[in-house]
C-alpha positions in Angstrom: -51.8 -28.3 19.6 -52.5 -29.7 23.1 -50.9 -28.2 26.1 -48.8 -30.1 28.6 -48.2 -29.1 32.2 -45.2 -30.5 34.1 -43.7 -29.8 37.6 -40.1 -28.9 37.5 -37.7 -27.7 40.3 -37.4 -23.8 40.1 -33.6 -23.9 39.9 -33.7 -26.5 37.1 -36.1 -24.4 35.2 -34.1 -21.2 35.7 -30.9 -23.0 34.4 -32.8 -24.4 31.5 -34.1 -21.0 30.5 -30.6 -19.5 30.7 -29.2 -22.3 28.6 -32.0 -22.1 26.1 -31.5 -18.3 25.8 -27.8 -18.8 25.2 -28.7 -21.2 22.4 -31.2 -18.8 20.9 -34.2 -21.0 21.7 -36.8 -21.6 24.4 -37.4 -24.3 27.0 -40.6 -25.0 25.2 -38.9 -25.6 21.9 -36.3 -27.8 23.6 -38.9 -29.9 25.3 -41.0 -30.1 22.1 -38.0 -31.4 20.1 -37.1 -33.9 22.9 -40.6 -35.3 23.1 -40.9 -35.5 19.3 -37.6 -37.4 19.2 -38.6 -39.6 22.1 -41.9 -40.4 20.4 -40.1 -41.2 17.1 -41.4 -38.2 15.3 -38.9 -36.8 12.8 -38.5 -33.2 11.8 -38.4 -32.2 8.1 -34.7 -31.6 8.5 -34.1 -35.1 10.0 -36.2 -36.6 7.2 -34.2 -34.8 4.6 -30.9 -36.0 6.1 -32.2 -39.5 6.3 -33.3 -39.3 2.6 -29.9 -38.0 1.6 -28.1 -40.8 3.4 -30.4 -43.4 2.0 -29.7 -42.1 -1.6 -26.0 -42.0 -0.9 -25.9 -45.6 0.2 -28.0 -46.7 -2.9 -25.8 -44.8 -5.3 -24.0 -47.0 -7.8 -21.2 -44.5 -8.3 -19.4 -45.4 -5.1 -19.5 -49.1 -5.6 -16.6 -51.2 -6.8 -12.8 -51.0 -6.3 -11.9 -48.7 -9.1 -9.6 -45.9 -8.1 -9.9 -42.8 -10.2 -6.8 -40.7 -11.0 -6.9 -36.9 -10.7 -6.6 -36.6 -14.5 -9.5 -38.9 -15.0 -11.7 -37.0 -12.5 -11.0 -33.7 -14.3 -11.1 -35.0 -17.8 -13.2 -32.8 -20.1 -15.7 -34.4 -22.5 
């Protein structure tokens, strides 16, 4: 993985480190996630969520206007 060097104000970096520490992460991880998002790269978790939403929208079970009663929903076969 290539390295990236940036110049950041010392106070901004100090605050970023404290915030990252409070969130259980690192400034490096935060910047990596931001750059990947900015570049349009999706994480595995984001891909999984997108797949789930796509499947949900394509599902035939939620289409139509039929309203199910409680008894119908819990009917045993």
